[in-house]
Structure formats: C-alpha cells, structure tokens
GUGUDO-325967 format. One record per residue (C-alpha): x, y, z. Coordinates in steps of 0.05 Angstrom, whole numbers. Example, Ala and Ser with C-alpha at 12.3 -4.5 7.8 and 13.67 -1.06 7.14 Angstrom:
<sites>
+--------+--------+--------+
!     xx !     yy !     zz !
+--------+--------+--------+
!    246 !    -90 !    156 !
!    273 !    -21 !    143 !
+--------+--------+--------+
</sites>
This chain:
<sites>
+--------+--------+--------+
!     xx !     yy !     zz !
+--------+--------+--------+
!      0 !      0 !      0 !
!     25 !     70 !    -18 !
!     42 !    119 !     37 !
!    -12 !    169 !     55 !
!      1 !    233 !     93 !
!    -35 !    279 !    142 !
!     -8 !    349 !    156 !
!    -18 !    374 !    227 !
!    -62 !    436 !    230 !
!     -5 !    482 !    252 !
!     36 !    468 !    190 !
!     34 !    513 !    130 !
!    -16 !    494 !     76 !
!     40 !    512 !     27 !
!     70 !    443 !     41 !
!      9 !    409 !     12 !
!     10 !    455 !    -49 !
!     84 !    442 !    -60 !
!     74 !    367 !    -58 !
!     17 !    371 !   -108 !
!     59 !    413 !   -155 !
!    112 !    359 !   -156 !
!     64 !    300 !   -159 !
!    -11 !    310 !   -159 !
!    -23 !    235 !   -147 !
!      2 !    236 !    -76 !
!    -50 !    226 !    -22 !
!    -37 !    283 !     26 !
!    -89 !    317 !     70 !
!    -87 !    369 !    124 !
!   -124 !    371 !    189 !
!   -187 !    411 !    175 !
!   -195 !    384 !    104 !
!   -258 !    345 !     86 !
!   -260 !    276 !    119 !
!   -204 !    293 !    167 !
!   -205 !    314 !    240 !
!   -227 !    386 !    249 !
!   -183 !    443 !    273 !
!   -172 !    438 !    347 !
!   -178 !    362 !    351 !
!   -138 !    335 !    409 !
!    -74 !    295 !    396 !
!   -101 !    229 !    423 !
!   -160 !    233 !    374 !
!   -112 !    250 !    317 !
!    -72 !    187 !    333 !
!   -135 !    144 !    330 !
!   -154 !    176 !    263 !
!    -84 !    162 !    236 !
!    -87 !     89 !    257 !
!   -156 !     80 !    225 !
!   -141 !    119 !    161 !
!    -71 !     90 !    152 !
!    -37 !    158 !    147 !
!     31 !    183 !    169 !
!     29 !    247 !    209 !
!     74 !    306 !    193 !
!     81 !    352 !    252 !
!    127 !    400 !    288 !
!     91 !    388 !    354 !
!    147 !    361 !    397 !
!    117 !    388 !    462 !
!     54 !    346 !    473 !
!     56 !    294 !    418 !
!    111 !    248 !    447 !
!     71 !    238 !    511 !
!      8 !    222 !    471 !
!     44 !    173 !    425 !
!     72 !    136 !    486 !
!      3 !    132 !    516 !
!    -27 !    109 !    449 !
!     25 !     53 !    445 !
!     15 !     34 !    518 !
!    -59 !     25 !    504 !
!    -45 !    -23 !    446 !
!    -49 !     28 !    390 !
!      0 !     38 !    334 !
!     15 !     92 !    283 !
!     33 !     87 !    210 !
!     92 !    133 !    223 !
!    105 !    203 !    247 !
!    151 !    252 !    212 !
!    178 !    309 !    255 !
!    192 !    370 !    212 !
!    256 !    407 !    228 !
!    243 !    481 !    241 !
!    298 !    497 !    191 !
!    268 !    455 !    135 !
!    243 !    493 !     74 !
!    177 !    477 !     42 !
!    214 !    452 !    -19 !
!    258 !    405 !     23 !
!    197 !    376 !     58 !
!    159 !    367 !     -8 !
!    218 !    333 !    -42 !
!    228 !    285 !     16 !
!    154 !    267 !     17 !
!    157 !    253 !    -58 !
!    219 !    208 !    -48 !
!    185 !    170 !      9 !
!    120 !    162 !    -31 !
!    157 !    138 !    -94 !
!    205 !     89 !    -60 !
!    172 !     60 !      1 !
!    108 !     25 !     24 !
!     65 !     47 !     83 !
!     82 !    -15 !    125 !
!    155 !      5 !    126 !
!    139 !     66 !    169 !
!     95 !     32 !    221 !
!    111 !     59 !    290 !
!    171 !     97 !    262 !
!    188 !    168 !    285 !
!    235 !    204 !    237 !
!    260 !    274 !    221 !
!    247 !    311 !    156 !
!    289 !    330 !    119 !
!    319 !    260 !    116 !
+--------+--------+--------+
</sites>
C-alpha cells in the first residue's frame, strides 16, 4: 500500500501545495480538510484517526505529541509513522522528501517509526 500523509493543522498549507505541484497523485491531506479531523482536535484523537485511516502524520509538535504517542502505544495502539519537521526545513525540502518517500517505500515500512524531515 502506498504511503498516505496527514499534515498537522499548525503546519503551513503551502507544504500540501508544493507536494501537489511535484506530484498530484500523492494522497496528502491536512487537518481541517474534508473527511479529516477538524481544527482543534486533540492529539489522542488525531492518533486514533491516523491508525484508522492508515496515514503518516507530519508535525512539528514536539511538546505534547511524544507523551500522547507513548500513551497510544501503551494502550495497544500503533501509528503508520510520524515525521517530525525540522524548524529549519524549507517547504521545498519537505515536499521533495515526501515525494521520495512516496515513490520508493510502502506504508508498512513506516509503522511505529518516528523520523525527522528532511531526511
């Protein structure tokens, strides 16, 4: 199965646009889009959505998310991956890495993985 992405609500919508410019076939949504959690959804609910929708989360939330991931795992949950975005990463770097990941890997390879973007 191909990788599918969800952008956290606090990330720039320009990331999604940049990805679509490079490859419009990529399945990338942002919190607040149709059929995604609404703005303001709590992290534990986002993690449940990610598990059910088979999406990797892209976020820069390193304050509360680690605690919620640990709790999610301790309660028997899993994630399809989480990509922390470096504060110094450009939109172009992020988009290019997502394209590379989408073109060269499968979703199952990222299960319960926490990585930094750019790679």
